[in-house]
C-alpha positions in Angstrom: 15.2 -7.0 19.9 12.9 -8.1 22.3 11.7 -5.7 23.1 10.2 -5.3 19.6 6.3 -5.4 20.2 7.0 -2.7 22.9 8.1 -0.3 20.4 5.7 2.6 18.4 7.0 2.6 15.4 5.3 5.6 14.9 8.0 7.2 17.0 10.6 6.1 16.8 10.8 6.6 12.9 9.9 10.4 13.7 13.0 9.7 16.3 15.0 8.6 13.3 14.4 11.5 10.7 14.6 15.0 13.6 17.7 13.5 14.5 19.4 11.6 11.6 19.8 7.8 13.3 19.5 6.0 9.0 22.7 4.2 10.0 20.9 2.5 13.1 17.3 2.6 11.3 19.8 0.4 8.2 21.1 -2.4 11.3 18.1 -3.0 13.0 16.0 -3.4 9.4 19.1 -5.7 9.0 18.7 -7.7 12.1 15.0 -7.8 11.8 16.0 -9.5 8.8 18.5 -12.3 10.6 16.3 -13.3 13.2 13.2 -13.1 10.6 10.8 -11.0 12.3 9.1 -9.9 8.7 6.7 -8.9 10.4 8.4 -5.6 13.2 11.1 -5.3 10.1 7.6 -3.8 7.5 6.1 -2.1 10.1 9.2 -0.4 11.1 9.7 0.5 7.2 6.4 1.5 6.4 6.7 3.8 9.8 9.2 5.5 8.4 8.4 6.0 5.3 5.7 8.3 6.4 7.2 9.8 9.1 9.4 11.4 5.3 6.3 12.2 3.4 3.9 14.4 6.6 7.2 15.7 7.8 9.1 16.8 3.7 11.9 14.0 3.9 11.7 14.3 0.4 14.6 12.7 0.0 14.5 10.0 2.6 10.9 8.9 1.4 13.1 8.7 -2.3 15.8 6.2 -0.2 13.0 3.9 1.0 11.1 3.9 -2.3 14.4 2.5 -4.1 16.0 0.0 -1.5 12.5 -1.7 -0.2 9.6 -1.9 -3.1 8.8 -4.4 -2.2 7.9 -4.1 0.7 6.2 -0.9 0.4 4.2 -2.4 -2.4 2.2 -4.9 0.1 1.9 -1.8 2.4 0.6 0.6 -0.5 -3.2 0.8 1.8 -0.8 2.5 3.8 1.5 4.5 2.1 -0.1 5.0 -0.7 -2.8 7.8 0.9 -0.1 8.9 3.6 1.5 10.3 0.3 -1.3 11.8 -1.2 -2.4 13.4 1.5 0.1 15.3 1.3 0.1 15.8 -2.2 -3.7 17.2 -2.4 -2.7 19.1 1.0 0.6 21.6 -0.5 -0.7 22.4 -4.5 3.1 22.4 -5.3 4.1 19.2 -3.5 3.5 17.7 -6.3 7.4 17.3 -7.8 10.0 15.4 -9.9 10.8 13.0 -5.6 7.8 12.4 -5.9 5.8 11.9 -8.7 8.8 9.1 -9.3 8.0 7.3 -6.2 4.4 7.5 -7.0 5.7 5.8 -10.5 7.3 2.9 -8.2 4.7 2.4 -5.8 2.0 2.5 -9.3 1.5 -1.4 -9.6 -0.3 -1.7 -5.7 -2.5 0.8 -6.4 -5.8 0.4 -5.6 -8.9 1.6 -7.4 -9.5 5.0 -4.3 -5.2 5.9 -5.0 -5.8 5.6 -8.3 -9.2 8.0 -8.1 -7.2 10.6 -5.7 -4.8 10.8 -7.5 -6.5 12.0 -10.5 -9.1 14.3 -8.6 -6.0 16.0 -7.8 -4.5 16.6 -11.3 -8.1 17.8 -12.7 -8.1 20.5 -9.5 -5.3 21.4 -10.3 -4.4 20.7 -14.6 -5.7 24.8 -14.9 -3.2 25.8 -12.9 -0.3 23.6 -13.6 1.7 25.0 -16.2 1.2 28.6 -15.1 3.9 30.2 -12.3 1.9 28.7 -9.8 1.8 25.8 -11.0 3.8 22.8 -9.5 5.0 21.3 -13.8 6.6 25.2 -14.6 7.9 25.5 -10.4 9.8 22.0 -11.3 13.5 22.9 -12.9 13.3 20.3 -15.9 8.9 19.9 -17.1 9.4 18.0 -19.6 11.0 15.3 -17.2 7.7 15.7 -14.6 5.5 15.5 -17.8 6.7 12.3 -18.9 6.7 10.6 -15.7 2.9 12.0 -15.0 2.8 10.5 -18.4 3.9 7.2 -18.0 1.9 7.4 -14.5 -1.5 7.9 -15.9 -1.2 5.5 -19.1 -0.3 2.5 -16.7 -3.7 3.7 -14.6 -6.0 3.5 -17.8 -4.9 0.6 -18.2 -5.3 -0.8 -14.8 -8.5 1.1 -14.3 -10.5 1.0 -16.9 -14.0 3.9 -16.0 -11.1 6.3 -15.4 -9.8 6.7 -18.5 -12.1 9.4 -20.3 -10.9 11.9 -17.1 -7.4 10.7 -18.1 -7.7 11.3 -20.9 -8.7 15.0 -20.1 -5.6 15.6 -18.3 -2.5 14.0 -20.9 -4.9 16.9 -24.2 -5.0 19.5 -21.6 -1.1 18.8 -20.3 0.0 18.1 -24.0 -1.5 20.5 -26.0 0.2 23.2 -22.6 3.1 21.9 -23.0 4.0 21.9 -26.6 2.9 25.8 -26.6 5.7 26.5 -23.6 8.6 24.7 -25.5 8.1 27.0 -28.0 8.5 29.6 -26.8 11.7 28.3 -25.4 14.2 29.9 -27.4 18.2 28.2 -26.4 18.8 25.0 -27.9 20.9 24.2 -24.7 19.2 24.6 -22.2 16.1 22.0 -24.4 19.1 19.7 -25.3 19.7 19.5 -20.9 16.0 18.9 -20.4 15.8 15.7 -23.1 19.1 13.7 -21.4 18.6 14.7 -18.1 18.4 10.7 -16.5 16.0 10.7 -13.7 17.3 8.1 -10.2 16.9 4.5 -11.7 18.9 6.9 -15.2 15.9 7.0 -18.3 16.2 10.1 -20.1 13.5 12.0 -20.9 14.4 11.5 -25.0 14.1 7.5 -23.3 10.4 8.1 -22.4 9.8 10.0 -24.7 10.3 6.7 -27.2 9.0 4.8 -25.2 5.5 6.4 -24.6 5.1 7.1 -28.5 5.1 11.1 -27.5 6.2 12.7 -31.0 3.9 15.8 -30.4 7.3 16.4 -28.4 9.5 15.6 -31.0 7.5 17.8 -34.0 8.8 20.8 -32.0 10.7 23.2 -33.7 14.0 23.8 -30.9 13.3 19.6 -29.6 13.2 18.4 -33.4 17.1 20.2 -33.6 18.5 19.4 -30.8 17.5 15.7 -31.5 19.3 16.7 -34.7 22.3 18.2 -33.6 22.5 14.3 -31.0 21.7 12.2 -34.1 24.4 13.5 -35.8 27.3 13.8 -32.9 30.4 15.6 -32.8 32.3 12.4 -32.6 34.4 11.9 -36.7 32.5 8.5 -37.9 34.2 9.2 -41.3 36.9 7.4 -43.4 36.6 3.5 -43.8 38.1 0.1 -42.2 41.3 0.5 -44.8 42.2 3.8 -43.9 43.7 1.9 -40.8 46.1 -0.7 -41.9 49.4 0.7 -42.1 49.6 -1.4 -45.5 47.1 0.7 -46.8 48.2 3.6 -46.2 51.5 2.8 -48.1 50.4 1.4 -51.2 47.9 4.1 -51.5 49.4 7.7 -49.9 53.0 6.8 -52.2 51.2 6.4 -55.9 52.2 9.0 -56.6 55.8 10.5 -57.5 56.4 13.7 -56.2 55.0 12.0 -52.5 57.2 11.9 -49.2 57.8 7.8 -49.7 57.0 6.9 -46.7 57.8 3.4 -46.7 61.0 4.0 -47.7 61.0 6.5 -44.1 59.6 3.7 -42.0 62.0 1.0 -42.6 62.9 -1.3 -40.3 66.2 0.0 -39.9 65.5 3.2 -39.5 65.8 5.0 -36.7 63.1 6.6 -36.0 63.6 9.0 -32.5 60.8 12.0 -33.8 58.2 9.2 -34.8 58.8 6.7 -31.0 55.4 6.8 -29.1 56.5 8.0 -25.4 56.7 5.1 -22.8 53.2 4.9 -20.3 52.4 2.9 -17.9 50.5 0.0 -20.2 52.8 -0.4 -23.4 53.9 -3.5 -22.4 50.0 -4.5 -21.5 48.8 -3.0 -25.0 51.7 -4.9 -27.5 50.9 -7.6 -25.4 47.3 -7.1 -26.6 48.1 -6.7 -30.3 50.4 -9.5 -30.3 47.7 -11.8 -28.9 45.7 -10.3 -32.4 47.6 -11.0 -34.8 48.3 -14.6 -33.5 44.1 -14.5 -33.3 43.2 -13.8 -37.3 46.0 -15.7 -37.9 44.2 -18.8 -36.4 41.4 -17.2 -38.2 42.6 -17.4 -40.7 44.3 -20.9 -40.8 41.2 -22.7 -39.9 39.8 -20.7 -42.0 41.6 -22.1 -44.8 41.9 -24.9 -43.0 37.6 -25.4 -43.4 37.6 -24.2 -47.1 40.1 -27.1 -49.0 38.8 -29.8 -46.7 35.0 -29.4 -47.5 
């Protein structure tokens, strides 16, 4: 640790990524935190992120963005240009991982970062929804679209001078994506796209409702899938009374031609065929059942007590 002042962090980060020394990196990072070497810790994390971006180690960059988000937000003047430069060099480099990283780092964007990002999208907007574009080339175009829309909406509110350019990009993106969705005739595929979650557990449907992207939901195929998800496959019919044994005995025995369930279920009769098989939680179920009965009796008792008292 005494040699940290003389360490070349760029070369160290390159060696960590090439030889998969991530466990050793975490140990060094923890030691720096304990010894309050905050500057060296931030330089190491920053160098590792920039090297992961240059070497296209996107899972590593994503893991660093999730684990050390606060550190990267303080150094956006270095890490964001490195990420945007890589996206600018390659047309198909904007994928879900990189968009999610940009989404996490967006609060720390400066104007030049936002302007560069908008320029990249302006250059690629004509081909982004073609087979050669980055939206269609990803596994879930809807996830790419909602992440991109969320980033641009936040940049639009943060930098008003970019509002007009961002609106042009979003209008073209949304219109073209609706056309692409109309050409998908497999509802299961659309359902999988809508239910897919990002790296913090937010689904595409969550983003669509949060961003009010109703143009996607007005598509016939998407509307059919959403209706199926709303109706669900679970039977929620019936009433609460049907769960009561007493209600069942009363309602099912009012007709003479039906079996006398009350006589068949008397306590002194054998129930070999109806007895449930024992399992490891039998006693726990019995105990919970008794606790529920005592709780209900207690609530009825105190309700009557309060009623007659006042």
